[in-house]
C-alpha positions as CSV (number, residue, x, y, z in Angstrom):
1,P,-101.4,9.4,-61.4
2,G,-99.2,12.5,-62.5
3,E,-96.0,11.3,-61.3
4,P,-93.2,11.1,-64.0
5,A,-92.6,7.1,-65.2
6,S,-89.1,7.8,-64.2
7,S,-89.8,8.1,-60.4
8,I,-92.3,5.0,-60.4
9,A,-90.3,1.8,-58.5
10,S,-90.4,-1.0,-60.8
11,E,-89.8,-4.5,-59.5
12,P,-86.3,-6.3,-60.7
13,A,-86.2,-8.4,-63.3
14,P,-85.9,-12.1,-62.2
15,A,-82.4,-13.7,-62.6
16,P,-82.2,-15.9,-65.5
17,R,-82.9,-19.4,-65.0
18,L,-81.1,-22.5,-66.5
19,P,-83.6,-23.6,-69.3
20,G,-86.1,-26.2,-67.7
21,V,-85.2,-25.3,-64.1
22,G,-87.5,-23.7,-61.6
23,P,-86.6,-21.4,-59.0
24,A,-86.4,-23.6,-56.0
25,T,-83.5,-25.7,-58.0
26,Q,-81.7,-22.7,-59.5
27,A,-81.6,-21.1,-55.9
28,F,-78.6,-24.0,-55.1
29,V,-76.7,-23.1,-58.6
30,P,-73.7,-21.1,-57.1
31,D,-73.6,-17.2,-57.9
32,G,-70.2,-17.6,-59.7
33,T,-71.0,-20.8,-61.7
34,T,-71.3,-20.1,-65.6
35,Q,-71.4,-23.7,-67.0
36,A,-73.6,-26.3,-65.8
37,L,-74.4,-29.6,-67.2
38,V,-78.4,-30.3,-67.0
39,V,-79.3,-34.0,-66.7
40,T,-82.9,-35.1,-66.9
41,G,-85.1,-38.0,-66.7
42,A,-88.8,-38.2,-67.5
43,T,-90.0,-39.8,-64.2
44,A,-88.4,-40.4,-60.5
45,D,-88.3,-43.7,-61.9
46,D,-86.9,-43.9,-65.3
47,N,-83.1,-45.2,-65.6
48,F,-82.9,-43.5,-69.4
49,S,-81.9,-39.6,-69.4
50,T,-80.4,-36.2,-71.5
51,A,-77.7,-34.4,-70.8
52,I,-77.2,-30.6,-72.1
53,L,-73.9,-28.2,-71.3
54,Y,-75.2,-24.8,-70.8
55,E,-72.9,-21.9,-70.6
56,K,-74.1,-18.4,-68.8
57,G,-73.1,-15.5,-71.1
58,P,-72.2,-11.8,-70.3
59,G,-75.9,-11.1,-70.2
60,G,-77.0,-13.7,-67.6
61,H,-78.6,-15.9,-70.3
62,W,-77.8,-19.7,-70.3
63,T,-77.4,-21.3,-74.0
64,P,-76.5,-24.5,-74.5
65,S,-72.9,-25.0,-75.8
66,A,-72.8,-29.0,-76.4
67,G,-75.3,-31.7,-76.5
68,P,-77.9,-32.7,-75.9
69,W,-76.4,-36.5,-75.4
70,P,-78.4,-39.6,-74.2
71,T,-77.4,-40.8,-70.9
72,R,-78.0,-43.4,-68.7
73,N,-78.8,-43.3,-64.5
74,A,-79.6,-45.6,-61.8
75,L,-81.4,-48.6,-62.6
76,R,-84.5,-47.4,-60.5
77,G,-84.1,-43.8,-61.3
78,W,-83.9,-41.1,-58.9
79,T,-84.0,-40.0,-55.1
80,A,-83.8,-36.8,-53.0
81,D,-82.4,-38.7,-50.3
82,H,-79.9,-41.0,-51.7
83,T,-78.7,-44.0,-49.3
84,A,-75.9,-46.5,-50.3
85,G,-77.1,-49.5,-52.2
86,D,-80.7,-47.4,-53.1
87,L,-80.3,-48.0,-57.1
88,R,-81.0,-44.4,-57.4
89,T,-78.8,-41.1,-58.4
90,P,-79.0,-38.3,-56.2
91,I,-81.1,-35.6,-57.2
92,G,-79.8,-32.1,-56.7
93,V,-77.2,-29.6,-57.8
94,F,-73.1,-30.6,-57.4
95,R,-70.0,-29.2,-58.3
96,L,-67.9,-30.8,-60.9
97,G,-64.1,-30.6,-59.7
98,D,-61.9,-33.2,-60.4
99,A,-61.6,-36.1,-63.1
100,G,-60.0,-39.3,-63.7
101,G,-59.6,-42.6,-65.6
102,R,-57.8,-45.6,-66.4
103,L,-56.7,-43.7,-69.6
104,P,-54.8,-40.8,-70.2
105,D,-55.8,-37.4,-70.0
106,P,-58.1,-36.6,-72.9
107,G,-57.5,-33.0,-72.6
108,S,-58.8,-31.9,-69.2
109,R,-58.5,-28.2,-67.8
110,L,-59.8,-29.8,-64.1
111,P,-57.2,-32.2,-62.4
112,Y,-57.0,-35.4,-63.9
113,D,-55.8,-38.5,-62.1
114,Q,-55.0,-41.2,-64.6
115,D,-54.9,-44.6,-62.4
116,D,-55.0,-48.3,-63.0
117,D,-57.2,-48.4,-59.9
118,F,-60.0,-47.2,-62.3
119,A,-60.0,-50.9,-64.2
120,I,-63.2,-52.5,-63.6
121,S,-64.6,-56.0,-64.7
122,G,-67.7,-58.1,-64.5
123,T,-71.3,-57.5,-66.1
124,G,-74.1,-55.1,-65.4
125,F,-78.0,-55.4,-64.8
126,H,-78.5,-56.4,-68.1
127,G,-75.5,-58.9,-68.5
128,E,-73.4,-56.1,-70.0
129,P,-69.5,-56.1,-69.8
130,L,-68.4,-53.2,-67.6
131,E,-64.8,-53.1,-69.0
132,G,-63.7,-49.9,-69.9
133,S,-66.4,-48.1,-67.7
134,F,-63.8,-46.0,-65.7
135,D,-61.5,-45.2,-68.7
136,H,-62.8,-41.4,-68.1
137,V,-64.6,-40.2,-65.2
138,V,-65.9,-37.0,-63.8
139,A,-66.3,-36.9,-60.0
140,I,-70.2,-35.8,-59.0
141,D,-69.7,-33.8,-55.5
142,Y,-72.0,-35.6,-53.8
143,N,-70.8,-36.9,-50.4
144,R,-66.9,-36.6,-51.3
145,V,-64.0,-34.4,-50.6
146,P,-63.6,-31.9,-53.5
147,G,-59.9,-31.4,-54.5
148,R,-59.0,-35.3,-54.7
149,T,-58.8,-38.3,-57.4
150,P,-62.3,-39.7,-57.6
151,L,-60.9,-42.6,-56.1
152,D,-60.8,-41.2,-52.7
153,K,-63.2,-42.8,-50.4
154,E,-63.6,-40.5,-47.5
155,R,-67.5,-39.9,-47.2
156,P,-68.3,-36.5,-45.1
157,L,-72.1,-37.7,-44.7
158,G,-71.1,-41.2,-43.7
159,D,-70.8,-44.4,-45.4
160,E,-74.8,-44.9,-45.3
161,K,-75.2,-42.0,-47.6
162,G,-73.4,-43.8,-50.7
163,G,-70.8,-42.2,-52.5
164,G,-68.7,-42.5,-55.2
165,V,-71.0,-41.0,-57.6
166,W,-69.5,-40.2,-60.9
167,I,-70.1,-39.3,-64.9
168,H,-68.5,-42.4,-66.5
169,V,-68.2,-44.2,-69.8
170,D,-71.9,-45.9,-71.1
171,H,-71.7,-49.3,-70.5
172,G,-75.1,-49.9,-72.4
173,G,-77.1,-50.3,-69.1
174,P,-78.1,-48.5,-66.0
175,T,-76.1,-47.9,-63.1
176,Q,-75.7,-48.2,-59.2
177,A,-75.9,-44.0,-58.9
178,C,-74.0,-42.7,-61.5
179,I,-74.5,-40.9,-64.8
180,A,-73.1,-42.8,-67.8
181,L,-72.4,-41.1,-70.9
182,E,-71.2,-42.3,-74.4
183,R,-67.3,-42.3,-74.7
184,E,-66.5,-39.8,-77.1
185,P,-69.2,-37.2,-75.7
186,L,-67.8,-37.9,-72.1
187,R,-64.2,-37.1,-73.3
188,E,-65.4,-34.0,-75.2
189,L,-67.2,-33.0,-71.7
190,I,-64.1,-33.5,-69.8
191,R,-62.4,-31.2,-72.5
192,A,-65.0,-29.0,-71.8
193,L,-65.1,-28.4,-68.4
194,D,-63.6,-25.1,-66.8
195,P,-62.8,-24.7,-63.1
196,A,-62.9,-20.9,-63.6
197,R,-66.2,-21.3,-64.5
198,E,-67.0,-23.3,-61.3
199,P,-68.9,-26.1,-63.2
200,V,-71.8,-28.3,-61.7
201,I,-74.5,-30.7,-62.6
202,V,-78.1,-30.1,-62.3
203,M,-79.6,-33.8,-62.2
204,G,-82.7,-35.3,-61.6
205,P,-86.5,-35.8,-63.1
206,T,-87.7,-33.0,-65.2
207,P,-91.0,-32.3,-63.1
208,Q,-88.7,-32.0,-59.9
209,L,-85.8,-29.9,-61.4
210,A,-88.8,-27.6,-62.8
211,R,-89.7,-26.6,-59.5
């Protein structure tokens, strides 16, 4: 009482967070990141999800720049402790730094590896054809060495922790562990991702990301 308002200490305003993302999840987003693809599913066992690309402006606030897009994730949903063959998509915040595909570069600012080894055949969990699923991909930096082609098979956490988790073309069904996005939105995403903005993917069920 009696002190001028300017001398009263105040708590600093909390840093703006990504929409729908709680403080525990936001803490894993690097300070230098100004571009984030947020992929959310309704529950831990859901294999339908939604993706929105956000960008952080000069004032520090996150605003949507593309999407929302419908996506698919792994057959059995999500997990915070992914292992090879569990048919769940890993939950978390992961960098996006490398792209590639069977088809030519659609205008990527990320390094893009065009390679016939991205060709795939066979059928998915619902009998849908997988051909063309890897025409374009973005590698998610889960258990991989950043800066290499998405085809690279080195697994720093060990093979038992899985790997080869990508954003790829939607084939009309759930995935093994990847995120699947329809062809044109995926091409749009690849053109939008800017390595100077240190892009990440934030992915998981909505209740867990909100923590």
